[in-house]
MMTF fields as JSON, N, C-alpha, C and O atoms, coordinates in Angstrom:
{
  "mmtfVersion": "1.0.0",
  "mmtfProducer": "UNKNOWN",
  "numBonds": 507,
  "numAtoms": 508,
  "numGroups": 127,
  "numChains": 1,
  "numModels": 1,
  "chainsPerModel": [1],
  "groupsPerChain": [127],
  "chainIdList": ["A"],
  "bondAtomList": [4, 2, 8, 6, 12, 10, 16, 14, 20, 18, 24, 22, 28, 26, 32, 30, 36, 34, 40, 38, 44, 42, 48, 46, 52, 50, 56, 54, 60, 58, 64, 62, 68, 66, 72, 70, 76, 74, 80, 78, 84, 82, 88, 86, 92, 90, 96, 94, 100, 98, 104, 102, 108, 106, 112, 110, 116, 114, 120, 118, 124, 122, 128, 126, 132, 130, 136, 134, 140, 138, 144, 142, 148, 146, 152, 150, 156, 154, 160, 158, 164, 162, 168, 166, 172, 170, 176, 174, 180, 178, 184, 182, 188, 186, 192, 190, 196, 194, 200, 198, 204, 202, 208, 206, 212, 210, 216, 214, 220, 218, 224, 222, 228, 226, 232, 230, 236, 234, 240, 238, 244, 242, 248, 246, 252, 250, 256, 254, 260, 258, 264, 262, 268, 266, 272, 270, 276, 274, 280, 278, 284, 282, 288, 286, 292, 290, 296, 294, 300, 298, 304, 302, 308, 306, 312, 310, 316, 314, 320, 318, 324, 322, 328, 326, 332, 330, 336, 334, 340, 338, 344, 342, 348, 346, 352, 350, 356, 354, 360, 358, 364, 362, 368, 366, 372, 370, 376, 374, 380, 378, 384, 382, 388, 386, 392, 390, 396, 394, 400, 398, 404, 402, 408, 406, 412, 410, 416, 414, 420, 418, 424, 422, 428, 426, 432, 430, 436, 434, 440, 438, 444, 442, 448, 446, 452, 450, 456, 454, 460, 458, 464, 462, 468, 466, 472, 470, 476, 474, 480, 478, 484, 482, 488, 486, 492, 490, 496, 494, 500, 498, 504, 502],
  "bondOrderList": [1, 1, 1, 1, 1, 1, 1, 1, 1, 1, 1, 1, 1, 1, 1, 1, 1, 1, 1, 1, 1, 1, 1, 1, 1, 1, 1, 1, 1, 1, 1, 1, 1, 1, 1, 1, 1, 1, 1, 1, 1, 1, 1, 1, 1, 1, 1, 1, 1, 1, 1, 1, 1, 1, 1, 1, 1, 1, 1, 1, 1, 1, 1, 1, 1, 1, 1, 1, 1, 1, 1, 1, 1, 1, 1, 1, 1, 1, 1, 1, 1, 1, 1, 1, 1, 1, 1, 1, 1, 1, 1, 1, 1, 1, 1, 1, 1, 1, 1, 1, 1, 1, 1, 1, 1, 1, 1, 1, 1, 1, 1, 1, 1, 1, 1, 1, 1, 1, 1, 1, 1, 1, 1, 1, 1, 1],
  "groupList": [{"groupName": "UNK", "atomNameList": ["N", "CA", "C", "O"], "elementList": ["N", "C", "C", "O"], "formalChargeList": [0, 0, 0, 0], "bondAtomList": [1, 0, 2, 1, 3, 2], "bondOrderList": [1, 1, 2], "singleLetterCode": "X", "chemCompType": "L-PEPTIDE LINKING"}],
  "groupTypeList": [0, 0, 0, 0, 0, 0, 0, 0, 0, 0, 0, 0, 0, 0, 0, 0, 0, 0, 0, 0, 0, 0, 0, 0, 0, 0, 0, 0, 0, 0, 0, 0, 0, 0, 0, 0, 0, 0, 0, 0, 0, 0, 0, 0, 0, 0, 0, 0, 0, 0, 0, 0, 0, 0, 0, 0, 0, 0, 0, 0, 0, 0, 0, 0, 0, 0, 0, 0, 0, 0, 0, 0, 0, 0, 0, 0, 0, 0, 0, 0, 0, 0, 0, 0, 0, 0, 0, 0, 0, 0, 0, 0, 0, 0, 0, 0, 0, 0, 0, 0, 0, 0, 0, 0, 0, 0, 0, 0, 0, 0, 0, 0, 0, 0, 0, 0, 0, 0, 0, 0, 0, 0, 0, 0, 0, 0, 0],
  "groupIdList": [1, 2, 3, 4, 5, 6, 7, 8, 9, 10, 11, 12, 13, 14, 15, 16, 17, 18, 19, 20, 21, 22, 23, 24, 25, 26, 27, 28, 29, 30, 31, 32, 33, 34, 35, 36, 37, 38, 39, 40, 41, 42, 43, 44, 45, 46, 47, 48, 49, 50, 51, 52, 53, 54, 55, 56, 57, 58, 59, 60, 61, 62, 63, 64, 65, 66, 67, 68, 69, 70, 71, 72, 73, 74, 75, 76, 77, 78, 79, 80, 81, 82, 83, 84, 85, 86, 87, 88, 89, 90, 91, 92, 93, 94, 95, 96, 97, 98, 99, 100, 101, 102, 103, 104, 105, 106, 107, 108, 109, 110, 111, 112, 113, 114, 115, 116, 117, 118, 119, 120, 121, 122, 123, 124, 125, 126, 127],
  "secStructList": [7, 7, 2, 2, 2, 2, 2, 2, 2, 2, 2, 2, 2, 2, 2, 2, 2, 7, 6, 6, 7, 2, 2, 2, 2, 2, 2, 2, 2, 2, 2, 2, 2, 2, 6, 6, 7, 2, 2, 2, 2, 2, 2, 2, 2, 2, 2, 2, 2, 2, 6, 7, 7, 7, 3, 3, 7, 6, 6, 1, 7, 3, 3, 3, 3, 3, 6, 6, 1, 1, 7, 6, 6, 1, 1, 7, 4, 4, 4, 3, 3, 7, 2, 2, 2, 2, 6, 6, 7, 7, 1, 1, 3, 3, 7, 1, 1, 3, 3, 3, 3, 1, 1, 2, 2, 2, 2, 2, 2, 2, 2, 2, 2, 2, 2, 2, 2, 2, 2, 2, 2, 6, 7, 7, 6, 6, 7],
  "xCoordList": [100.828, 99.671, 99.187, 98.754, 99.119, 98.617, 97.062, 96.719, 96.181, 94.767, 94.641, 93.663, 95.218, 95.035, 95.218, 94.693, 95.893, 96.49, 95.334, 94.681, 94.898, 93.598, 92.217, 91.403, 92.117, 90.999, 91.237, 90.435, 92.286, 92.581, 92.108, 91.028, 92.898, 92.725, 91.32, 91.017, 90.356, 89.001, 88.405, 87.59, 88.682, 88.318, 88.395, 87.533, 89.728, 90.003, 89.747, 90.092, 89.021, 88.614, 86.935, 86.482, 86.51, 84.866, 84.751, 84.085, 85.748, 85.753, 86.209, 86.028, 86.696, 87.057, 85.767, 85.443, 84.906, 83.725, 82.555, 81.583, 82.732, 81.838, 82.662, 82.547, 83.301, 84.267, 83.379, 83.994, 82.061, 81.154, 80.569, 79.62, 80.949, 80.835, 81.407, 82.539, 80.844, 81.507, 81.651, 82.551, 80.545, 80.408, 81.845, 82.673, 81.899, 83.182, 84.453, 85.311, 84.464, 85.492, 86.058, 87.199, 84.827, 85.041, 85.782, 86.756, 85.161, 85.577, 87.268, 88.08, 87.551, 89.066, 89.983, 91.204, 89.034, 90.041, 90.099, 91.086, 89.185, 89.342, 90.464, 91.402, 90.389, 91.334, 92.654, 93.4, 93.003, 94.198, 94.618, 95.787, 93.9, 94.014, 94.338, 95.247, 93.965, 93.947, 95.389, 96.033, 95.809, 97.048, 98.224, 99.246, 98.114, 99.118, 99.496, 100.68, 98.669, 98.805, 97.918, 96.985, 98.37, 97.354, 97.03, 95.947, 98.404, 98.322, 97.383, 96.808, 97.178, 96.522, 94.641, 93.781, 94.385, 93.273, 92.738, 91.536, 93.83, 93.678, 92.925, 91.975, 93.739, 93.307, 92.162, 91.494, 91.778, 90.526, 89.213, 88.15, 89.508, 88.44, 88.307, 87.277, 89.311, 89.181, 88.493, 87.919, 88.474, 88.079, 86.646, 85.737, 86.514, 84.769, 84.081, 83.002, 84.907, 84.19, 84.103, 83.005, 85.029, 85.003, 84.264, 84.116, 84.01, 83.368, 84.04, 83.628, 85.299, 86.466, 86.689, 86.744, 86.864, 87.272, 87.874, 87.665, 88.687, 89.303, 88.209, 87.332, 88.164, 87.305, 87.797, 88.919, 86.708, 87.085, 86.259, 85.065, 86.853, 86.922, 86.063, 86.026, 85.367, 85.013, 86.029, 85.783, 87.147, 88.347, 89.186, 90.105, 88.751, 89.008, 90.065, 90.403, 90.565, 91.618, 90.999, 89.839, 92.184, 91.319, 92.154, 93.361, 91.333, 92.319, 91.611, 90.48, 92.962, 92.576, 93.403, 94.534, 92.067, 92.351, 92.659, 91.739, 93.534, 94.231, 93.389, 93.505, 92.137, 91.374, 91.907, 91.027, 92.968, 93.246, 93.804, 94.284, 93.502, 93.964, 92.49, 92.506, 91.437, 90.583, 89.321, 89.104, 88.643, 87.405, 86.356, 86.273, 85.598, 84.638, 83.504, 83.31, 82.879, 81.828, 82.121, 81.319, 83.434, 83.903, 84.293, 85.287, 83.311, 83.567, 82.892, 81.685, 84.261, 83.738, 84.484, 85.544, 83.671, 84.427, 84.773, 85.717, 83.991, 84.571, 85.837, 86.215, 86.55, 87.768, 89.07, 90.262, 88.481, 89.29, 90.013, 89.44, 91.087, 91.93, 92.87, 93.38, 93.207, 93.846, 95.226, 95.817, 96.036, 96.961, 98.064, 98.987, 98.191, 99.372, 99.436, 100.553, 98.217, 97.952, 98.511, 99.419, 97.842, 98.151, 99.38, 99.684, 100.272, 101.514, 102.396, 103.413, 102.049, 102.862, 102.278, 103.025, 101.402, 101.423, 102.42, 103.239, 102.56, 103.608, 103.006, 102.039, 103.489, 102.993, 102.041, 101.779, 101.437, 100.406, 100.777, 101.945, 100.001, 100.293, 99.733, 98.547, 100.812, 100.322, 99.911, 100.541, 98.698, 98.688, 98.474, 98.864, 97.846, 98.029, 97.232, 97.955, 96.148, 95.411, 94.947, 94.109, 95.475, 95.001, 96.213, 97.126, 96.035, 96.974, 96.169, 95.362, 96.288, 95.612, 96.474, 97.646, 95.867, 96.556, 95.961, 94.908, 96.676, 96.2, 94.546, 93.657, 94.762, 93.468, 93.367, 94.357, 92.051, 91.431, 92.622, 93.048, 93.059, 93.758, 95.211, 95.675, 95.837, 96.87, 96.437, 97.197, 95.281, 95.045, 94.985, 95.536, 94.13, 94.198, 95.32, 95.234, 96.4, 97.373, 98.369, 99.077, 98.11, 98.857, 98.654, 99.434, 97.516, 96.607, 96.858, 96.956, 96.925, 97.328, 98.931, 99.401, 99.708, 101.17, 101.101, 101.666, 100.653, 100.708, 100.158, 100.453, 99.275, 98.328, 99.552, 99.58, 100.185, 101.29, 102.354, 102.833, 102.716, 103.75, 103.318, 103.807, 102.183, 101.585, 101.575, 102.063, 101.018, 101.032, 102.165, 102.316, 103.169, 104.606, 105.45, 106.443, 104.908, 105.322, 104.743, 105.274, 103.752, 102.876, 101.579, 100.818, 100.995, 99.533, 98.676, 98.89, 97.79, 96.483, 95.346, 94.956, 94.632, 93.219, 92.18, 91.199, 92.747, 91.631, 92.379, 92.466, 92.938, 93.227, 94.196, 94.21],
  "yCoordList": [306.441, 307.216, 308.132, 307.905, 309.27, 310.759, 310.873, 310.096, 311.449, 311.686, 312.225, 311.729, 312.894, 313.211, 311.923, 311.819, 311.087, 309.768, 309.077, 308.729, 308.771, 307.983, 308.553, 307.791, 309.709, 310.07, 309.599, 308.796, 310.028, 309.617, 307.915, 307.479, 307.327, 306.096, 305.65, 304.717, 306.13, 305.728, 306.419, 305.753, 307.436, 308.0, 306.782, 306.191, 306.663, 305.65, 304.225, 303.52, 303.56, 302.775, 302.416, 301.455, 303.246, 303.752, 303.657, 302.946, 304.743, 304.646, 303.199, 303.226, 302.085, 301.038, 300.327, 299.563, 300.429, 299.931, 300.274, 299.537, 301.589, 302.257, 303.496, 304.72, 302.87, 303.432, 304.577, 305.482, 304.468, 305.513, 306.404, 307.119, 306.455, 307.45, 308.768, 309.019, 309.66, 311.048, 312.091, 312.931, 311.994, 312.758, 312.522, 313.405, 311.177, 310.689, 311.1, 311.624, 310.687, 311.052, 312.69, 313.151, 313.279, 314.96, 315.259, 316.01, 314.515, 314.975, 314.762, 315.499, 313.401, 313.259, 313.845, 313.927, 314.388, 315.84, 316.935, 317.646, 317.327, 318.312, 318.164, 318.961, 316.829, 316.474, 316.724, 317.556, 316.119, 316.163, 317.658, 317.953, 318.533, 319.923, 320.521, 321.351, 320.336, 320.631, 320.717, 321.721, 319.466, 318.825, 319.163, 318.478, 320.028, 320.424, 319.46, 319.406, 318.667, 317.402, 317.532, 316.794, 318.748, 319.343, 318.505, 318.495, 317.536, 316.856, 315.639, 315.27, 315.021, 314.113, 314.566, 313.798, 315.807, 316.457, 316.739, 316.678, 317.103, 317.574, 316.185, 316.234, 315.013, 314.009, 313.349, 312.817, 313.298, 312.977, 313.591, 312.988, 315.217, 316.163, 315.79, 315.931, 315.404, 314.996, 313.689, 313.388, 312.827, 311.51, 311.7, 311.116, 312.686, 313.005, 313.408, 312.968, 314.456, 315.134, 313.68, 313.195, 313.27, 312.353, 310.818, 309.869, 310.726, 309.489, 308.566, 307.543, 308.691, 307.43, 306.95, 307.715, 305.491, 304.546, 303.366, 302.907, 302.772, 301.534, 300.429, 300.386, 299.515, 298.351, 297.361, 296.854, 297.114, 296.299, 294.806, 294.88, 293.623, 292.383, 291.911, 292.535, 290.778, 289.974, 289.594, 289.645, 289.238, 288.886, 290.447, 290.375, 291.413, 292.588, 293.144, 294.298, 292.657, 293.136, 294.528, 294.724, 295.386, 296.722, 296.81, 296.571, 297.215, 297.235, 298.784, 299.269, 299.197, 300.341, 299.905, 299.478, 300.296, 300.252, 301.146, 301.957, 301.338, 302.23, 302.503, 301.951, 303.75, 303.958, 304.444, 304.697, 304.586, 304.914, 303.569, 303.617, 302.396, 301.031, 300.047, 298.923, 300.473, 299.517, 300.08, 301.29, 299.297, 299.732, 300.49, 300.162, 301.554, 302.143, 301.054, 300.086, 301.146, 300.445, 298.983, 298.049, 298.961, 297.61, 297.712, 298.263, 297.078, 296.681, 297.673, 297.83, 298.553, 299.311, 300.802, 301.174, 301.451, 303.089, 303.649, 304.43, 303.251, 304.023, 303.856, 304.476, 302.786, 302.648, 302.775, 302.525, 303.187, 303.609, 305.156, 306.225, 304.961, 306.424, 306.568, 305.594, 307.871, 308.279, 307.969, 308.042, 307.536, 306.711, 307.365, 306.629, 308.747, 309.467, 309.408, 309.566, 309.155, 308.655, 307.201, 306.954, 306.134, 304.803, 304.253, 303.283, 304.877, 304.781, 305.128, 304.472, 306.047, 306.443, 305.266, 305.4, 304.425, 303.527, 302.904, 302.601, 302.584, 301.668, 300.532, 300.798, 299.448, 298.381, 297.611, 297.75, 296.76, 295.825, 294.928, 294.569, 294.293, 293.242, 293.551, 293.318, 294.278, 294.527, 293.362, 292.328, 293.852, 292.99, 293.777, 294.939, 293.395, 294.012, 295.306, 296.241, 295.748, 297.017, 297.357, 298.236, 296.691, 296.951, 296.624, 295.809, 297.265, 296.986, 296.623, 297.468, 295.296, 294.939, 295.081, 294.708, 295.596, 296.049, 294.786, 294.205, 294.498, 293.792, 294.011, 293.265, 295.238, 295.664, 297.256, 297.879, 297.852, 299.032, 300.23, 301.075, 300.137, 301.025, 301.385, 302.525, 300.291, 300.106, 300.953, 301.837, 300.644, 300.958, 302.675, 303.553, 302.797, 304.506, 305.371, 306.599, 304.704, 305.204, 305.352, 306.289, 304.153, 304.078, 305.064, 305.334, 305.566, 306.429, 308.103, 308.957, 308.349, 309.62, 309.882, 311.016, 308.693, 309.105, 309.019, 310.031, 308.256, 308.634, 309.977, 310.614, 310.368, 311.679, 312.77, 313.781, 312.81, 313.55, 313.691, 314.757, 312.304, 312.106, 313.048, 314.043, 312.172, 312.895, 314.511, 315.175, 315.001, 316.478, 317.087, 318.238, 316.436, 317.014, 316.92, 317.604, 315.938, 315.55, 316.692, 316.737, 317.495, 318.321, 317.852, 318.67, 316.617, 316.182, 316.948, 317.096, 317.314, 318.269, 317.871, 317.64, 317.75, 317.097, 317.733, 317.241, 319.026, 319.784, 320.113, 321.226, 318.84, 318.791, 319.145, 319.006],
  "zCoordList": [76.065, 75.575, 76.185, 77.315, 75.705, 76.111, 75.923, 75.032, 76.358, 76.206, 74.618, 74.057, 74.004, 72.561, 71.674, 70.565, 72.168, 71.291, 71.519, 70.536, 72.763, 73.048, 72.267, 71.745, 72.272, 71.551, 70.142, 69.665, 69.412, 67.937, 68.057, 67.66, 68.524, 68.413, 68.538, 67.794, 69.348, 69.596, 68.257, 67.62, 67.886, 66.472, 65.424, 64.774, 65.528, 64.091, 64.175, 63.227, 65.486, 65.847, 65.29, 64.667, 65.653, 65.184, 63.468, 62.715, 63.259, 61.678, 60.991, 59.773, 61.424, 60.921, 61.139, 60.229, 62.235, 62.132, 61.345, 61.175, 60.818, 60.014, 58.88, 58.947, 58.103, 57.034, 56.084, 55.519, 55.975, 55.149, 56.315, 55.993, 57.461, 58.381, 57.873, 58.287, 57.056, 56.664, 57.673, 57.652, 58.741, 59.47, 60.458, 60.683, 60.946, 61.81, 61.491, 62.2, 59.923, 58.936, 59.033, 58.984, 59.18, 59.158, 60.452, 60.519, 61.617, 63.009, 63.069, 63.63, 62.24, 62.804, 61.844, 61.978, 60.51, 59.997, 60.676, 60.484, 61.542, 62.403, 63.166, 63.145, 64.079, 65.057, 64.413, 64.931, 63.385, 62.796, 62.367, 62.616, 61.818, 61.582, 63.204, 63.21, 64.041, 65.45, 65.728, 66.031, 65.572, 66.029, 64.847, 64.883, 63.98, 63.107, 62.199, 61.867, 61.727, 60.569, 59.585, 59.269, 59.032, 57.684, 56.579, 55.994, 56.228, 55.152, 55.292, 54.268, 56.366, 56.891, 56.879, 56.449, 57.391, 57.443, 56.061, 55.8, 55.037, 53.882, 52.948, 52.166, 53.371, 52.569, 52.895, 52.009, 54.259, 54.585, 54.148, 53.998, 53.917, 53.624, 51.913, 51.255, 51.521, 49.831, 49.793, 48.747, 50.849, 50.808, 51.062, 50.472, 52.12, 52.18, 51.073, 50.675, 50.49, 49.177, 48.043, 47.771, 47.631, 46.563, 47.287, 46.518, 48.158, 48.932, 48.819, 48.273, 49.325, 49.186, 50.397, 51.359, 50.539, 51.539, 51.132, 50.009, 52.034, 51.512, 51.328, 52.191, 50.279, 50.351, 51.249, 51.257, 52.101, 53.543, 53.204, 52.914, 53.245, 53.174, 54.35, 55.411, 54.124, 55.09, 56.615, 57.82, 55.86, 56.701, 57.442, 58.258, 57.053, 57.695, 56.765, 57.027, 55.897, 55.101, 54.238, 53.876, 54.057, 53.048, 51.977, 51.943, 50.989, 49.61, 48.864, 48.845, 48.299, 47.475, 45.853, 45.623, 44.808, 43.851, 42.816, 42.706, 42.034, 41.107, 40.014, 38.92, 40.435, 39.378, 37.999, 37.177, 37.675, 36.472, 35.395, 34.263, 36.303, 35.462, 35.604, 35.103, 36.202, 36.064, 35.291, 35.233, 34.801, 33.896, 35.017, 36.2, 34.377, 34.982, 35.495, 34.761, 36.506, 36.835, 37.083, 37.065, 37.322, 37.924, 39.533, 40.005, 40.187, 41.768, 42.602, 42.784, 43.251, 44.337, 44.156, 44.66, 43.361, 43.147, 44.511, 44.627, 45.616, 46.514, 47.213, 48.207, 46.458, 47.036, 45.771, 45.949, 44.628, 43.607, 43.759, 43.966, 43.628, 43.821, 42.882, 42.329, 42.597, 41.577, 41.573, 42.65, 40.251, 40.169, 40.771, 41.12, 40.999, 41.666, 42.939, 43.432, 43.894, 45.0, 45.17, 45.963, 44.28, 44.478, 44.413, 45.106, 43.498, 43.243, 44.493, 44.719, 45.214, 46.054, 47.408, 48.377, 47.615, 48.754, 49.032, 48.164, 50.288, 50.698, 51.62, 52.334, 51.612, 52.179, 51.622, 50.427, 52.34, 51.647, 50.905, 51.049, 49.928, 49.197, 47.978, 47.741, 46.837, 45.834, 44.499, 44.275, 43.721, 42.797, 41.631, 41.745, 40.295, 39.011, 39.35, 39.007, 39.834, 39.797, 41.333, 41.537, 42.283, 43.492, 44.959, 44.825, 46.037, 46.836, 48.057, 48.445, 48.831, 49.76, 51.096, 51.143, 52.074, 53.35, 54.417, 54.154, 55.482, 56.523, 57.359, 57.77, 57.306, 58.175, 57.776, 57.393, 57.907, 57.543, 58.043, 57.255, 59.467, 59.782, 59.146, 59.156, 58.613, 57.86, 56.359, 55.964, 55.635, 54.526, 54.771, 54.105, 55.946, 55.965, 56.481, 56.472, 56.941, 57.246, 55.731, 55.363, 55.136, 53.737, 52.687, 51.774, 52.926, 52.069, 52.461, 51.581, 53.638, 54.162, 54.031, 53.93, 54.044, 53.688, 52.393, 51.979, 51.308, 49.659, 49.313, 48.303, 50.31, 49.524, 50.178, 49.477, 50.894, 51.41, 50.376, 49.988, 49.912, 48.986, 47.495, 46.961, 47.189, 45.835, 45.84, 44.926, 46.869, 46.651, 46.887, 46.476, 47.59, 47.312, 46.135, 45.886, 45.4, 44.115, 42.969, 41.86, 43.284, 42.286, 42.185, 41.669, 42.566, 41.961, 43.089, 44.292, 42.386, 42.932, 42.609, 41.465, 43.801, 43.855, 42.848, 42.291, 42.806, 41.804, 40.447, 39.928, 39.946, 38.456, 37.814, 36.591]
}
């Protein structure tokens, strides 16, 4: 593991401990941008703007919900993501309107990859 990768892993470890640390999420976005991972940086900046992060349970599993398939005000709006992104999530255990991942880093990785696929498919975060 090189020094840059070690720095990223430390950022991600801290983010897993404090998912709503929007400032730290911004630092991670800057790191991705500095390392030519533009889609990941763009995804994280959208997450900051929209205040999105996976719902993390006491057992450390993390869940994303399909915002287009659940009732407003139900549960955890910070983990509700647009259907265009939700449909691109890979891995995890799908249920009716959500996908649960084994841990926070898996959920973060999944949304960043799903973001890139949704954007490549024509979805825009600006409507």
